[in-house]
C-alpha positions in Angstrom: -40.6 -5.4 -43.5 -41.9 -8.1 -41.2 -38.9 -10.0 -39.9 -41.0 -13.2 -39.5 -42.8 -13.3 -42.8 -46.2 -14.7 -43.7 -45.0 -18.3 -44.0 -43.8 -18.3 -40.4 -47.2 -17.1 -39.2 -49.2 -19.5 -41.3 -47.1 -22.4 -40.1 -47.3 -21.2 -36.5 -51.1 -20.9 -36.5 -51.7 -24.1 -38.5 -49.9 -26.1 -35.8 -51.8 -24.5 -32.9 -55.2 -25.1 -31.4 -58.1 -22.7 -31.5 -58.0 -20.8 -28.2 -60.9 -20.1 -25.8 -61.9 -16.4 -25.6 -60.4 -14.5 -22.7 -62.6 -14.7 -19.7 -61.7 -12.4 -16.7 -64.1 -14.3 -14.5 -61.9 -17.4 -14.7 -60.0 -17.3 -11.4 -57.7 -20.2 -12.1 -54.0 -19.4 -11.8 -53.3 -20.1 -15.4 -55.6 -17.1 -16.3 -53.6 -14.7 -14.1 -52.0 -12.8 -16.9 -55.3 -12.2 -18.7 -56.9 -11.0 -15.5 -54.0 -8.5 -15.1 -54.6 -7.2 -18.7 -58.3 -7.0 -17.8 -57.5 -4.6 -15.0 -55.6 -2.4 -17.4 -58.6 -2.2 -19.7 -61.0 -1.5 -16.9 -58.8 1.5 -16.1 -58.7 2.7 -19.7 -62.3 2.2 -20.8 -65.6 3.6 -19.5 -68.3 0.9 -20.0 -71.0 3.6 -20.4 -69.2 4.9 -23.5 -67.6 1.8 -25.2 -70.8 0.3 -26.7 -70.8 3.2 -29.2 -67.1 2.8 -30.0 -65.2 0.7 -32.6 -62.1 -1.3 -31.7 -59.6 -2.9 -34.2 -57.1 -5.5 -33.3 -54.1 -5.5 -35.6 -52.5 -8.9 -35.9 -55.7 -10.6 -34.9 -54.7 -14.2 -35.9 -56.6 -16.7 -33.7 -57.5 -13.8 -31.4 -58.9 -14.7 -28.0 -59.3 -10.9 -27.3 -61.8 -9.8 -29.9 -64.7 -11.7 -28.2 -63.5 -10.4 -24.9 -63.7 -6.7 -26.0 -67.2 -7.3 -27.5 -68.6 -9.1 -24.4 -66.9 -7.2 -21.6 -67.2 -3.6 -23.0 -69.7 -3.8 -25.9 -67.2 -2.6 -28.5 -68.0 -3.1 -32.1 -64.9 -5.2 -32.9 -62.9 -5.8 -36.0 -59.7 -7.7 -36.7 -57.0 -7.4 -39.4 -54.2 -9.8 -40.2 -52.3 -10.9 -43.3 -52.3 -14.6 -42.5 -55.2 -16.5 -44.1 -54.8 -19.3 -41.6 -54.8 -16.9 -38.6 -57.8 -15.0 -39.9 -59.9 -18.2 -40.3 -59.0 -19.2 -36.7 -60.0 -15.7 -35.5 -63.4 -16.2 -37.2 -63.9 -19.5 -35.6 -63.2 -18.1 -32.1 -65.7 -15.3 -32.7 -68.3 -17.7 -34.0 -67.9 -20.0 -31.0 -68.6 -17.1 -28.8 -71.6 -15.8 -30.7 -69.8 -12.5 -31.6 -70.3 -10.9 -35.1 -67.3 -9.1 -36.4 -65.4 -8.5 -39.6 -62.0 -10.2 -39.8 -60.1 -8.7 -42.7 -57.2 -10.4 -44.4 -54.9 -7.6 -45.5 -51.5 -6.1 -45.1 -51.6 -3.3 -42.5 -49.5 -1.1 -44.9 -52.0 -1.4 -47.7 -55.4 -2.0 -46.0 -58.9 -1.3 -47.4 -59.2 2.5 -47.6 -62.6 2.4 -45.9 -61.0 1.2 -42.7 -58.6 4.2 -42.3 -59.5 6.8 -39.7 -62.6 5.0 -38.5 -61.7 3.3 -35.2 -61.8 4.7 -31.6 -59.3 2.2 -30.3 -56.6 0.1 -32.0 -54.8 -2.6 -30.1 -51.8 -4.7 -31.2 -50.3 -7.5 -29.1 -47.0 -8.8 -30.2 -46.9 -7.2 -33.6 -44.8 -4.0 -34.0 -41.6 -5.6 -32.6 -41.3 -7.8 -35.7 -40.8 -4.8 -38.1 -37.5 -3.2 -38.9 -38.8 0.3 -38.7 -40.9 0.5 -35.5 -42.0 4.1 -36.0 -43.1 3.4 -39.6 -45.1 0.4 -38.4 -46.8 2.5 -35.7 -47.6 5.2 -38.2 -49.4 2.6 -40.3 -51.2 1.2 -37.3 -52.3 4.6 -36.1 -53.7 5.4 -39.6 -56.8 3.3 -38.6 -57.6 5.7 -35.7 -59.9 8.6 -35.6 -58.3 11.9 -34.3 -58.0 11.5 -30.5 -58.3 7.7 -30.8 -56.4 5.4 -28.4 -53.6 3.1 -29.5 -52.6 0.2 -27.1 -49.4 -1.4 -28.0 -48.1 -4.5 -26.2 -44.7 -6.2 -27.0 -42.6 -8.9 -25.3 -39.7 -7.6 -23.2 -36.9 -9.1 -25.2 -34.3 -6.9 -23.5 -34.7 -8.8 -20.2 -34.5 -12.4 -19.1 -37.3 -13.4 -21.5 -35.2 -12.4 -24.4 -32.1 -14.1 -23.0 -34.0 -17.4 -22.5 -35.6 -17.1 -26.0 -32.1 -16.7 -27.5 -30.9 -19.8 -25.6 -33.8 -22.1 -26.5 -34.8 -20.9 -29.9 -32.5 -18.4 -31.6 -34.5 -18.2 -34.9 -37.6 -16.9 -33.0 -35.4 -14.5 -31.0 -33.9 -13.1 -34.2 -37.3 -12.1 -35.6 -37.8 -9.6 -32.8 -36.4 -6.1 -32.5 -34.9 -5.3 -29.1 -37.1 -2.5 -27.8 -37.2 -1.1 -24.3 -39.8 1.4 -23.0 -37.7 4.4 -23.9 -37.3 3.2 -27.5 -41.0 2.3 -27.7 -42.1 5.7 -26.5 -39.8 7.4 -29.0 -41.2 5.3 -31.8 -44.7 6.3 -30.9 -43.8 10.0 -30.7 -42.0 9.7 -34.1 -45.3 8.3 -35.5 -47.2 11.4 -34.4 -48.7 10.0 -31.2 -49.0 11.5 -27.8 -47.8 8.9 -25.2 -49.9 8.7 -22.0 -47.8 5.9 -20.4 -45.1 3.4 -21.5 -43.5 0.9 -19.1 -42.8 -2.7 -18.2 -45.9 -4.8 -17.4 -46.2 -7.6 -14.8 -43.3 -9.0 -12.7 -42.9 -12.3 -14.6 -44.4 -14.8 -17.1 -42.0 -17.2 -18.8 -45.0 -18.4 -20.8 -43.9 -15.8 -23.4 -41.0 -18.0 -24.4 -41.8 -20.4 -27.2 -40.3 -23.3 -29.2 -41.9 -22.7 -32.5 -40.1 -24.7 -35.2 -38.3 -26.9 -32.7 -39.0 -30.7 -33.1 -40.2 -32.3 -29.9 -39.2 -35.7 -31.2 -35.5 -34.9 -30.5 -33.8 -35.2 -27.2 -32.8 -31.5 -27.4 -36.4 -30.4 -28.1 -37.7 -32.6 -25.3 -35.3 -31.1 -22.7 -36.0 -27.5 -23.9 -39.7 -28.2 -23.4 -39.1 -29.5 -19.9 -36.9 -26.4 -19.2 -39.6 -24.0 -20.3 -42.2 -26.0 -18.3 -40.2 -25.6 -15.2 -39.9 -21.8 -15.8 -43.6 -21.6 -16.4 -44.2 -23.1 -13.0 -41.8 -20.6 -11.4 -44.0 -17.9 -12.9 -47.1 -19.5 -11.4 -45.5 -19.7 -8.0 -44.8 -16.0 -8.2 -48.4 -15.3 -9.2 -49.6 -17.4 -6.3 -47.6 -15.3 -3.9 -48.8 -12.1 -5.6 -52.4 -13.2 -5.0 -51.6 -13.4 -1.3 -49.5 -10.3 -0.7 -49.9 -8.0 -3.7 -48.1 -7.6 -7.0 -44.3 -7.3 -7.3 -43.0 -4.3 -9.3 -42.5 -4.7 -13.0 -38.9 -4.2 -14.1 -36.4 -4.4 -16.9 -35.1 -7.9 -16.0 -38.1 -10.1 -15.2 -41.1 -8.4 -16.7 -42.5 -10.3 -19.7 -44.1 -7.3 -21.5 -44.0 -3.7 -22.2 -47.2 -1.7 -22.6 -47.6 1.6 -24.3 -50.8 3.7 -24.3 -51.0 6.6 -26.7 -53.5 8.9 -28.5 -53.6 10.1 -32.1 -53.1 13.9 -32.3 
């Protein structure tokens, strides 16, 4: 079961703006995290092969990544999400970037049968941590893969400082996350019948992961929470500025914003 629920996601997407597609050529500091993800994908994918491959994003609501994968690697891209609002926003992002792709509104546990076992790569960003049974969710996600296909799973690091801050500023959002560390995430992938290639913390810091969804900004408490997260976001940017000069700091349990897991379907 999704601990958040469809209404939460519909309300979240309806109150947010349509994003720009991820652009790794944008060297501004605010694009630092996306450029770090880009380096991961450059390592994983061979551009001479990807134009003949299909990629599916699970939880594609208002996705800024689908146009990126189509333009940067030539993937045939597709998205799946059960939020009608999120799907429509994803379509608008694709249209704005001139990318043709199917965005399917469906529950990942009961998708169209013709989607199963047809993708070379499946990616989920901030999805599996919302489900009570992580391994069962990953089994459903991996059902879209061809044998030998790659699954890329990204979740927020709620066992570190990011989680502690989220619990402090917005407990309801904290409560819709499972507390998963790399060991538990690896075990869940293996239980789902996947061979894990790597699973670890990603990046040193990014307090931009924290959010105030559902908090009214018209109250004094909401206003000060927004200021607090704004200050933390600038701390992250200072760290990125230093990393640009001297090299990246090590990802770790405490300050890392994400956990990445790369696995293959047996």
